[in-house]
C-alpha positions as CSV (number, residue, x, y, z in Angstrom):
1,X,91.2,97.3,84.6
2,X,91.5,97.7,80.9
3,X,94.3,100.2,80.8
4,X,96.7,98.6,83.2
5,X,99.3,98.1,81.7
6,X,99.1,101.0,79.3
7,X,100.9,102.6,76.3
8,X,102.0,106.3,76.8
9,X,104.6,108.2,74.9
10,X,105.9,111.7,75.7
11,X,108.8,113.8,74.7
12,X,111.5,111.8,72.9
13,X,109.4,108.7,73.3
14,X,106.7,110.3,71.3
15,X,108.9,110.8,68.3
16,X,110.5,107.3,68.6
17,X,107.0,105.7,68.8
18,X,105.7,107.4,65.7
19,X,108.9,106.8,63.8
20,X,108.5,103.1,64.5
21,X,104.8,103.0,63.9
22,X,105.1,104.6,60.5
23,X,108.3,102.9,59.5
24,X,106.9,100.6,56.8
25,X,104.7,103.3,55.1
26,X,101.6,101.1,55.2
27,X,99.5,103.0,57.8
28,X,96.2,104.6,56.8
29,X,95.7,107.5,59.1
30,X,92.6,109.5,60.1
31,X,93.2,112.6,62.2
32,X,90.3,114.1,64.1
33,X,91.1,117.7,65.1
34,X,89.3,120.8,66.3
35,X,88.8,123.9,64.2
36,X,89.4,126.5,66.9
37,X,91.7,129.4,67.7
38,X,94.2,127.6,69.9
39,X,97.7,128.1,68.7
40,X,98.4,124.4,69.3
41,X,95.8,123.2,66.8
42,X,98.1,121.9,64.0
43,X,101.2,121.2,66.0
44,X,100.8,117.5,66.7
45,X,99.7,116.3,63.3
46,X,102.6,118.1,61.7
47,X,105.0,116.5,64.2
48,X,103.6,113.0,63.7
49,X,103.6,113.2,59.9
50,X,107.2,114.4,60.0
51,X,108.2,111.0,61.4
52,X,107.5,108.9,58.3
53,X,105.4,108.1,55.2
54,X,101.8,106.9,55.2
55,X,99.7,105.0,52.7
56,X,96.6,107.2,53.2
57,X,95.9,110.4,55.1
58,X,92.6,112.1,55.9
59,X,91.5,114.7,58.4
60,X,88.2,115.3,60.0
61,X,88.1,118.9,61.2
62,X,85.3,119.3,63.8
63,X,83.9,122.8,63.2
64,X,82.1,123.6,66.4
65,X,79.6,126.4,66.3
66,X,78.0,127.9,69.5
67,X,76.0,130.7,67.8
68,X,78.3,133.4,69.2
69,X,80.2,135.8,66.9
70,X,84.0,135.5,67.0
71,X,86.2,138.5,67.7
72,X,88.5,139.7,64.9
73,X,91.5,138.3,66.8
74,X,89.8,134.9,67.3
75,X,88.7,134.7,63.7
76,X,92.2,135.4,62.5
77,X,93.5,132.5,64.6
78,X,90.8,130.2,63.4
79,X,91.5,131.1,59.8
80,X,95.3,130.5,60.3
81,X,94.6,127.0,61.8
82,X,92.2,126.2,59.0
83,X,94.9,127.1,56.5
84,X,97.3,124.9,58.3
85,X,94.9,121.9,58.2
86,X,94.4,122.5,54.5
87,X,98.1,122.3,53.9
88,X,98.4,119.2,56.0
89,X,95.5,117.2,54.7
90,X,94.9,118.7,51.2
91,X,92.1,116.9,49.4
92,X,91.8,114.5,52.3
93,X,90.2,117.2,54.6
94,X,86.6,117.0,55.6
95,X,84.9,119.6,57.7
96,X,82.2,118.4,60.0
97,X,79.9,120.8,61.7
98,X,79.2,120.3,65.4
99,X,76.3,122.6,66.5
100,X,76.6,123.2,70.3
101,X,73.0,124.3,70.6
102,X,69.8,122.4,69.8
103,X,66.1,123.2,69.8
104,X,65.1,125.9,72.2
105,X,68.8,126.9,72.6
106,X,69.3,123.7,74.6
107,X,72.8,122.2,75.0
108,X,73.6,119.6,72.3
109,X,77.4,119.6,72.1
110,X,78.0,116.1,73.4
111,X,75.1,114.6,71.5
112,X,76.0,116.2,68.2
113,X,79.7,115.3,68.7
114,X,78.8,111.7,69.1
115,X,76.7,111.8,65.9
116,X,79.5,113.6,64.0
117,X,82.1,110.9,64.6
118,X,79.8,108.0,64.1
119,X,80.7,107.3,60.5
120,X,81.1,103.5,60.5
121,X,81.6,103.0,56.8
122,X,84.5,105.6,56.7
123,X,86.2,104.6,60.0
124,X,86.7,101.0,58.8
125,X,89.0,102.2,56.0
126,X,91.8,103.2,58.4
127,X,94.5,101.4,60.4
128,X,94.8,104.2,62.9
129,X,92.5,106.9,64.1
130,X,94.2,109.8,65.9
131,X,92.1,112.2,68.1
132,X,94.0,115.4,68.7
133,X,92.4,117.2,71.6
134,X,94.9,120.0,71.7
135,X,92.4,122.6,70.4
136,X,89.1,120.9,71.3
137,X,86.6,122.1,73.9
138,X,86.5,119.6,76.7
139,X,83.0,118.3,76.0
140,X,83.8,117.7,72.3
141,X,87.2,116.0,72.9
142,X,86.0,113.6,75.7
143,X,82.8,112.7,73.8
144,X,84.7,111.9,70.6
145,X,87.1,109.7,72.5
146,X,84.4,107.7,74.3
147,X,82.3,107.2,71.2
148,X,85.3,106.1,69.1
149,X,86.4,103.5,71.8
150,X,82.9,102.1,71.6
151,X,82.7,102.1,67.8
152,X,86.1,100.5,67.2
153,X,85.5,97.9,69.9
154,X,82.2,97.1,68.2
155,X,84.0,96.6,64.8
156,X,86.5,94.2,66.4
157,X,83.8,92.3,68.4
158,X,81.9,91.7,65.2
159,X,84.9,90.2,63.4
160,X,85.9,93.4,61.6
161,X,89.3,95.1,61.6
162,X,91.0,96.0,64.9
163,X,91.6,99.7,64.4
164,X,94.2,101.5,66.5
165,X,92.9,104.5,68.5
166,X,95.4,107.1,69.6
167,X,94.7,110.2,71.7
168,X,97.3,113.0,71.2
169,X,97.7,116.4,72.8
170,X,100.1,119.3,73.0
171,X,99.7,119.8,76.7
172,X,100.3,123.1,78.4
173,X,98.7,124.0,81.8
174,X,99.9,127.6,81.2
175,X,98.2,127.8,77.8
176,X,95.0,126.3,79.2
177,X,95.0,128.9,82.0
178,X,95.2,131.7,79.3
179,X,92.1,130.4,77.5
180,X,89.8,131.6,80.2
181,X,86.0,131.4,79.8
182,X,84.4,134.7,79.0
183,X,81.1,133.4,80.3
184,X,79.6,130.0,81.5
185,X,76.4,128.3,80.8
186,X,73.8,128.4,83.5
187,X,73.0,124.7,82.9
188,X,74.9,121.6,84.1
189,X,75.1,119.1,81.3
190,X,76.4,115.5,81.1
191,X,78.6,113.8,78.5
192,X,76.4,111.7,76.2
193,X,76.1,108.2,77.7
194,X,77.3,109.4,81.1
195,X,74.3,110.8,82.9
196,X,74.9,108.7,86.0
197,X,71.1,108.2,86.2
198,X,71.0,111.5,88.2
199,X,67.2,111.9,87.9
200,X,66.2,108.2,87.7
201,X,63.4,107.4,90.2
202,X,64.7,103.8,90.6
203,X,68.0,105.0,92.0
204,X,66.9,108.2,93.7
205,X,68.0,106.9,97.2
206,X,71.4,105.7,96.3
207,X,74.3,107.7,97.8
208,X,76.0,110.2,95.4
209,X,79.7,110.5,95.3
210,X,81.3,113.4,93.4
211,X,84.9,113.6,92.2
212,X,85.7,117.1,91.0
213,X,89.1,117.0,89.2
214,X,90.5,120.5,90.1
215,X,92.1,123.1,88.0
216,X,92.5,126.8,88.5
217,X,89.6,129.3,88.3
218,X,86.8,126.8,88.5
219,X,84.8,128.1,91.5
220,X,81.7,128.9,89.5
221,X,81.6,125.5,87.8
222,X,82.1,123.8,91.1
223,X,79.3,125.6,92.8
224,X,76.9,125.0,89.9
225,X,77.7,121.3,89.6
226,X,77.5,120.7,93.4
227,X,74.1,122.4,93.5
228,X,72.9,120.2,90.7
229,X,74.2,116.9,92.2
230,X,73.6,117.5,95.9
231,X,76.3,114.8,96.6
232,X,76.6,112.9,99.9
233,X,80.4,112.6,99.5
234,X,82.8,114.9,97.8
235,X,86.3,113.8,96.9
236,X,88.3,116.7,95.3
237,X,91.0,115.4,93.0
238,X,94.3,117.4,93.0
239,X,97.0,117.2,90.3
240,X,100.0,115.7,92.0
241,X,102.7,115.0,91.1
242,X,102.8,118.1,88.8
243,X,105.4,119.9,86.7
244,X,104.9,122.7,89.3
245,X,105.4,121.0,92.7
246,X,103.5,123.8,94.4
247,X,100.4,123.6,92.2
248,X,98.5,121.3,94.4
249,X,99.1,123.5,97.4
250,X,97.9,126.6,95.6
251,X,94.7,124.8,94.4
252,X,93.9,123.8,98.0
253,X,94.5,127.4,99.1
254,X,92.3,128.8,96.2
255,X,89.4,126.5,97.1
256,X,89.9,126.4,100.9
257,X,86.7,128.2,101.8
258,X,84.6,126.6,99.1
259,X,85.7,123.0,99.8
260,X,86.1,123.0,103.6
261,X,83.7,125.7,104.8
262,X,80.9,125.6,102.1
263,X,81.1,122.0,100.9
264,X,82.2,120.5,104.2
265,X,84.8,118.3,102.5
266,X,86.8,116.0,104.8
267,X,90.5,116.4,104.2
268,X,90.9,112.6,104.2
269,X,88.7,112.6,101.0
270,X,91.2,114.5,98.9
271,X,92.6,112.3,96.1
272,X,95.8,112.9,94.2
273,X,96.3,112.1,90.5
274,X,99.3,112.5,88.3
275,X,99.1,115.7,86.1
276,X,101.3,114.3,83.4
277,X,100.4,110.6,83.3
278,X,96.7,110.2,82.4
279,X,96.8,106.4,83.0
280,X,98.1,106.9,86.6
281,X,95.2,109.3,87.1
282,X,92.9,106.7,85.5
283,X,94.2,104.1,88.0
284,X,93.7,106.4,91.0
285,X,90.2,107.5,90.1
286,X,89.1,104.0,89.0
287,X,90.4,102.6,92.3
288,X,88.6,105.3,94.4
289,X,85.3,104.6,92.6
290,X,85.8,100.8,93.2
291,X,86.3,101.4,96.9
292,X,83.1,103.5,97.2
293,X,81.2,100.8,95.3
294,X,82.4,98.1,97.6
295,X,81.9,100.0,100.9
296,X,78.4,101.1,99.9
297,X,77.3,97.7,98.5
298,X,75.2,97.0,101.6
299,X,73.1,100.1,100.7
300,X,72.6,98.9,97.2
301,X,75.6,100.6,95.7
302,X,76.1,104.2,94.8
303,X,76.1,106.7,92.0
304,X,79.4,108.3,91.0
305,X,80.0,111.6,89.2
306,X,83.4,112.8,87.9
307,X,83.8,116.4,86.7
308,X,87.0,117.0,84.7
309,X,87.9,120.6,85.5
310,X,91.7,120.3,85.1
311,X,94.3,119.7,82.4
312,X,93.5,117.9,79.2
313,X,95.6,114.9,80.2
314,X,93.9,114.6,83.6
315,X,90.5,114.9,81.9
316,X,91.3,112.0,79.6
317,X,92.4,109.9,82.6
318,X,89.1,110.7,84.4
319,X,87.1,109.8,81.2
320,X,88.8,106.4,81.0
321,X,88.1,105.6,84.6
322,X,84.4,106.4,84.0
323,X,84.3,104.5,80.7
324,X,85.9,101.4,82.3
325,X,83.5,101.3,85.2
326,X,80.5,101.8,82.8
327,X,81.7,99.0,80.5
328,X,81.6,95.2,80.9
329,X,85.2,95.1,81.9
330,X,84.2,96.4,85.4
331,X,82.4,93.1,86.0
332,X,78.9,92.5,87.3
333,X,79.0,95.3,90.0
334,X,79.1,98.2,87.6
335,X,78.6,101.7,88.9
336,X,76.2,104.3,87.6
337,X,78.8,106.9,86.4
338,X,78.1,110.4,85.3
339,X,80.3,113.1,83.9
340,X,78.6,116.5,84.7
341,X,80.2,119.7,83.3
342,X,79.3,123.3,82.7
343,X,80.2,124.4,79.2
344,X,81.7,127.8,78.3
345,X,79.4,130.1,76.3
346,X,82.2,132.4,75.2
347,X,86.0,132.8,75.7
348,X,88.4,135.6,76.4
349,X,90.7,136.8,73.6
350,X,93.1,134.2,72.4
351,X,96.8,134.6,72.6
352,X,99.1,134.2,69.6
353,X,101.9,133.1,71.9
354,X,102.9,129.4,72.0
355,X,104.1,128.3,75.4
356,X,107.7,127.1,75.1
357,X,106.9,124.6,77.8
358,X,104.4,122.6,75.7
359,X,104.8,118.8,76.0
360,X,103.4,116.4,73.4
361,X,101.8,113.1,74.5
362,X,100.4,110.1,72.7
363,X,98.1,107.6,74.4
364,X,97.5,104.4,72.5
365,X,94.0,103.7,73.8
366,X,93.0,100.6,71.8
367,X,94.2,98.3,69.0
368,X,97.2,96.1,68.3
369,X,98.9,96.4,71.7
370,X,95.9,94.8,73.4
371,X,96.3,91.5,71.5
């Protein structure tokens, strides 16, 4: 397991880590942020840069466009965040368009995000790349993280610099609940590089195991993904422990009919993953995938699908589990891993309120600490 042990900093540890990391003023930082309407968009870069001096500072602002008009309220928030980024990064700011639709109105979010961050000649100039997923749609944030791990690993493997990759987030389950989807796509799509060989003829008979990582209000997504996958086993993943100790119980109650009556889920299949420690969630999901791989080895193995429908932190933990199983670090018995998701086509009206319960987290995903 690549991320065991791990490096995670939250609350006061967040500030202490970044104060130490920036202490000598030699760091060359690249922030990758989302140009959206979320009130948390500029919070984390401001906090990090308040901890010390840097030798160089640039910001890639991913400007995602889904072809839908923004409401006046949403546009006002987007403009305010854009102004905040301009103030933070100044002449070091680069806007990068990410078109969420392709030819024939097809879904291209993940593919175009992967292309947007694949700028090898620019990436090698930095000591630290910081992906702030606070205001990014899930597909964009997870794709960017996966692609950057692969790119930075490639640089080091070929004898180039070992660049640090950090994932940061202003996490608020309450704020994420407020950002409800106005409408969902009719199509289930997969993260680029994580198809799980769903339609491959050579693996058509392998058992399919699905891990939906649950959050509130996801019934429509769950039904669409389940219909697409037609899984043999379903292992709902519940956030526990959680800041709200009753959250897991409420989720089970919310999905009781869907999971136990419609999907025929066995209660013993329920998995619990920490809401506020993505590396613990990674460990739980990684271990569960390994157990299915081993138990089904006599049948030729299995195909595994993980749908991140919960908090940003849990989603990152799920991604790392999938990435690790897909990579060489999983050994010769790698599993076909997919990350199916249903994207939002539009959102409800944004709120200007900033949740006072927001927690900031910093995950050091690759770099110096691995040596």
